[in-house]
C-alpha positions in Angstrom: -0.1 0.0 0.0 2.9 2.3 0.2 2.6 3.3 -3.4 -0.5 4.9 -2.5 1.4 7.3 -0.2 4.6 8.2 -2.0 3.9 12.0 -2.5 2.8 12.4 1.3 2.8 11.3 4.4 0.0 9.2 5.4 -1.5 11.6 7.6 -0.8 14.4 6.0 -4.2 14.7 3.7 -6.5 16.9 4.9 -5.3 20.0 4.4 -4.5 19.1 0.3 -8.3 17.7 0.4 -9.6 20.9 2.0 -7.8 22.9 -0.8 -9.0 21.1 -3.5 -12.4 20.7 -2.3 -12.7 24.6 -2.2 -11.2 24.6 -5.8 -14.6 22.8 -7.0 -16.5 25.7 -6.2 -14.5 28.1 -7.9 -15.2 29.5 -11.6 -14.0 28.3 -14.1 -14.2 24.8 -12.4 -10.1 23.4 -11.8 -8.5 21.5 -14.6 -9.0 17.6 -14.8 -6.0 17.1 -13.1 -6.8 18.4 -10.0 -10.0 16.6 -9.8 -8.1 13.4 -10.2 -5.9 14.5 -7.2 -8.8 14.9 -5.1 -10.1 11.4 -5.9 -6.6 9.5 -5.0 -6.6 11.7 -1.9 -9.9 10.9 -0.7 -9.2 7.0 -1.8 -6.2 7.2 0.6 -7.7 8.6 3.3 -10.8 5.9 3.0 -7.8 3.5 3.1 -5.8 4.6 5.9 -9.1 4.7 8.1 -10.1 1.1 7.0 -7.1 -0.5 6.2 -7.3 -3.3 3.6 -7.5 -7.0 3.6 -3.7 -7.7 3.8 -3.0 -4.4 6.4 -5.0 -3.3 9.7 -5.3 0.3 9.9 -3.2 2.1 12.4 -4.9 3.9 15.5 -2.4 6.4 15.8 -2.5 7.4 12.2 -6.3 7.3 12.2 -6.5 9.3 15.2 -3.8 12.0 13.7 -6.1 12.4 10.4 -9.3 12.5 12.5 -8.1 15.5 14.2 -6.8 16.9 11.2 -9.8 16.8 9.3 -11.8 18.5 12.5 -9.2 21.4 12.7 -9.1 21.6 8.7 -13.2 21.7 8.7 -12.8 19.4 6.3 -15.9 17.3 7.5 -18.0 20.1 6.5 -16.5 21.2 3.2 -17.1 17.3 2.7 -20.9 17.4 3.7 -21.1 20.4 1.3 -19.5 19.4 -1.8 -19.9 15.5 -1.8 -22.6 16.2 -4.8 -19.6 17.6 -7.0 -17.8 14.7 -6.7 -17.4 11.6 -9.0 -19.5 8.5 -7.8 -16.7 6.5 -6.8 -15.6 9.5 -4.3 -19.0 9.8 -3.2 -19.2 6.3 -2.1 -15.3 7.3 -0.6 -16.5 10.0 1.3 -19.7 7.8 2.5 -17.2 5.7 4.0 -15.1 8.3 5.6 -17.8 9.7 7.3 -19.2 6.6 8.7 -15.6 5.4 10.1 -14.8 9.2 11.5 -18.2 9.5 13.5 -17.5 6.1 15.0 -13.8 6.2 15.8 -12.6 6.9 19.5 -9.4 6.7 20.7 -8.2 4.0 23.1 -7.1 7.3 25.3 -10.1 8.9 25.0 -12.3 9.5 28.3 -15.4 11.1 26.8 -18.3 8.7 25.9 -18.6 9.8 22.5 -16.4 10.0 19.6 -14.2 13.3 19.0 -16.0 13.7 15.5 -19.4 13.5 17.0 -18.8 15.6 19.9 -17.5 18.3 17.8 -20.1 18.5 15.3 -22.8 18.1 18.0 -21.5 21.0 20.0 -19.5 23.3 17.4 -20.2 22.2 13.8 -23.8 21.3 13.7 -23.6 22.7 10.0 -22.0 19.1 9.4 -25.3 17.6 9.9 -27.5 20.2 8.3 -25.4 20.2 5.0 -25.9 16.0 5.1 -29.6 16.7 5.3 -29.5 19.2 2.3 -28.0 16.4 0.3 -31.3 15.5 -0.5 -31.5 18.5 -2.4 -29.5 17.0 -5.1 -29.6 12.9 -6.3 -26.1 12.8 -6.8 -25.8 13.0 -2.9 -29.0 11.8 -1.4 -28.0 8.5 -0.9 -24.5 8.7 0.6 -25.8 11.4 2.9 -28.8 9.5 4.0 -26.9 6.4 4.8 -24.4 8.5 7.0 -27.5 10.5 8.5 -29.4 7.0 9.5 -26.2 5.9 11.2 -26.1 9.0 13.3 -29.6 9.1 14.0 -29.7 5.4 15.3 -26.9 6.0 18.1 -27.6 10.0 18.7 -30.6 11.8 20.1 -28.8 14.9 19.6 -28.3 14.9 16.0 -32.3 14.1 15.7 -32.6 17.1 18.0 -30.3 19.3 16.0 -32.3 18.3 12.5 -35.7 18.8 14.1 -35.0 22.4 16.2 -32.6 24.0 13.6 -33.9 26.8 11.6 -30.8 28.3 9.9 -30.9 29.2 6.2 -28.2 27.9 3.9 -24.7 29.5 4.7 -25.9 30.7 8.4 -24.9 29.3 11.4 -26.9 26.1 12.7 -28.3 25.7 15.9 -26.1 23.2 18.3 -27.1 20.8 20.7 -26.4 23.0 23.7 -28.8 25.8 22.6 -32.1 23.8 22.4 -34.1 23.7 25.4 -36.9 20.8 24.7 -38.8 22.0 27.6 -39.3 25.1 26.5 -38.7 25.7 22.5 -40.6 27.8 20.4 -43.0 26.8 17.6 -41.3 26.3 14.9 -41.8 28.6 11.8 -41.7 25.5 9.1 -38.5 26.9 7.6 -36.0 24.8 9.0 -34.2 21.8 7.4 -36.6 19.2 8.7 -39.8 20.8 6.7 -37.8 20.3 3.7 -38.0 16.7 4.1 -41.6 16.8 3.1 -40.4 18.5 -0.2 -37.9 16.1 -0.8 -40.0 13.0 -0.3 -42.6 14.6 -2.6 -40.8 16.1 -5.3 -37.6 14.2 -5.5 -36.8 11.4 -7.9 -37.9 8.0 -6.8 -34.6 7.0 -5.2 -34.4 10.4 -3.8 -37.7 10.3 -2.4 -37.4 6.9 -1.1 -34.1 7.4 0.7 -35.8 10.5 2.1 -38.6 8.6 3.6 -36.5 6.1 5.1 -34.4 8.9 7.2 -37.8 10.8 7.8 -38.9 7.4 9.3 -35.9 7.2 11.4 -36.4 10.8 12.3 -39.6 10.2 13.8 -39.4 6.8 15.3 -36.0 6.1 16.9 -36.0 8.9 20.0 -39.7 8.6 20.9 -39.8 11.1 24.0 -37.7 13.8 21.7 -40.3 13.5 19.2 -43.1 13.6 21.4 -42.2 16.7 22.5 -41.7 18.2 19.4 -45.1 16.8 18.0 -46.9 18.3 20.9 -45.2 21.8 20.7 -46.0 21.9 16.8 -48.8 19.9 16.3 -51.0 21.8 13.9 -47.8 22.8 11.6 -46.6 19.0 11.6 -49.8 17.7 10.8 -50.9 19.9 8.2 -47.8 19.4 6.1 -48.0 15.6 6.9 -51.9 15.2 5.6 -51.5 17.6 3.1 -48.2 16.9 1.3 -47.7 13.2 2.2 -50.7 11.3 3.1 -52.7 13.1 0.2 -49.6 12.7 -2.2 -49.8 11.6 -5.8 -47.3 8.8 -5.7 -48.7 5.8 -4.4 -45.6 4.5 -2.7 -45.3 8.0 -0.7 -49.1 7.9 0.4 -48.9 4.1 1.3 -45.8 4.8 3.6 -46.9 8.0 5.1 -50.2 6.5 5.8 -48.7 3.6 7.5 -46.2 5.3 9.4 -49.1 7.8 10.6 -50.9 4.7 11.9 -47.7 3.6 13.7 -46.8 7.1 15.2 -50.6 7.3 16.7 -50.7 3.9 18.4 -47.1 4.6 20.0 -47.6 4.9 23.5 -45.0 7.5 23.8 -47.4 9.9 21.4 -50.6 9.2 23.7 -51.0 13.1 23.9 -50.4 13.4 20.1 -53.1 10.8 19.4 -55.7 12.1 21.5 -55.3 15.5 20.1 -55.2 14.2 16.4 -58.5 12.3 16.8 -60.3 15.2 18.3 -60.4 16.7 14.9 -63.3 16.3 12.6 -60.9 17.1 9.5 -58.7 14.8 10.5 -61.2 11.8 10.3 -62.9 13.1 7.1 -59.5 12.6 5.3 -59.3 9.4 6.9 -62.8 8.1 5.6 -61.6 9.5 2.3 -58.6 6.7 2.5 -61.4 4.1 2.9 -62.7 4.6 -0.5 -59.3 4.5 -2.0 -59.3 2.6 -5.3 -55.9 0.8 -4.4 -56.2 -2.0 -1.7 -53.2 -1.3 0.3 -54.1 2.4 0.8 -57.6 1.2 2.3 -55.7 -1.0 4.4 -53.4 1.2 6.0 -56.3 4.0 6.1 -58.0 1.3 8.1 -55.5 1.1 10.9 -55.9 5.0 11.2 -59.7 5.2 11.3 -59.9 2.5 13.8 -58.3 5.1 16.2 -61.0 7.9 15.7 -63.7 4.9 16.4 -62.1 3.2 19.3 -61.5 6.2 21.1 -63.9 6.1 24.1 -63.9 10.2 24.3 -65.1 10.8 21.0 -64.9 15.0 20.6 -68.3 16.4 19.5 -67.0 16.6 15.8 -65.9 13.5 15.5 -69.2 11.8 16.9 -71.5 14.0 14.7 -69.1 12.8 11.5 -69.7 9.2 12.8 -73.2 9.6 13.1 -74.2 11.3 10.1 -72.5 8.2 7.8 -73.4 5.8 10.6 -75.7 4.0 8.0 -73.3 4.3 5.2 -70.5 3.0 7.3 -72.5 0.1 8.3 -73.5 -0.8 4.6 -69.9 -0.4 3.8 -67.8 -2.1 6.7 -69.2 -5.4 6.3 -67.9 -5.6 2.6 -64.9 -3.7 3.3 -61.6 -5.5 2.2 -63.5 -8.8 2.8 -61.1 -11.0 1.1 -58.3 -10.7 3.8 -60.4 -13.4 5.5 -56.9 -15.1 6.7 -55.8 -11.9 8.5 -57.6 -12.8 11.8 -56.8 -9.7 13.4 -57.9 -7.2 10.8 -61.4 -9.2 10.6 -61.9 -8.9 14.7 -60.7 -5.3 14.4 -63.3 -4.6 11.5 -65.9 -6.6 13.5 -65.4 -4.7 16.3 -65.4 -1.2 14.8 -69.0 -2.2 13.4 -70.0 -2.8 17.2 -69.1 0.5 17.9 -70.5 2.4 15.7 -73.8 0.5 15.9 -73.9 1.2 19.2 -73.0 5.0 19.1 -75.6 7.3 21.1 -77.6 10.5 19.7 -75.4 13.0 18.1 -74.4 15.8 20.7 -76.4 18.8 20.1 
């Protein structure tokens, strides 16, 4: 492997990589030779971090490189520039991020890897830029893989994505600036809210990957998300219902309805669920799904509808809608998805809903 490093010290890679990445943004763009040098540098960095089948990586060299990347602000520049790189180099960047964010020196007394601690507390713009990778198909999937790896382990990453409201080239919100118990209602202009348009308007592979990250964000750190949804209930569900549940994309529509049902039935979201099922407008949206011409949309819609009907403390608007439509529902439900006879849980739940609707009292005055 020595031939890869004959022109530079094995750990003297961060600064030249930073310089070459900066040149990618210049006009006119750098010559092809400079791009080739950058490709080689990124490949060398990946090999130094991961090692090869024949040679293990050196912890001392890895530690030096990680520190150099932090000092040179290379993590931000990689996240910001990844869409400008060739395909193989984008894959190398994904590997570099993944390894650097996991690496912790044996001598470290901190519970977190130094690079993760750095971006969470001092350089949250790295996280925001990785999210903005969904704005371009070239960077969507490598950025998505890195984001999901971080979200699985670090609640702080989820908090930054949810609460940051910076614009491009502005300073982002660090985790130390977030007060979960006393945070203001969101404006709808932060990076989190861009996920709705990335999912709805992106190319298929971008939309699918963005939804996977969106789902991870909404389901991994339950208490964090419950507080966020309670505080931003109206804005979130206005976006969720109009953009995702009513999406023209079958895949997005079905996935979004399924996720909605899971969110409402999660015990951590009890307060959110009770507020959601008080709304007559939400019930109307849900009842429309039962009449969709695609059976899986109907099926996922049913699992949201059942939450309204099973609620023992129905709000007056919900009671009125159900009672005004009682006869139609009692004619409709017995034959609803009647071919799912092997799904015993579904059949039992449908029978329960029919009995609940039959037994409802008069409409409130």
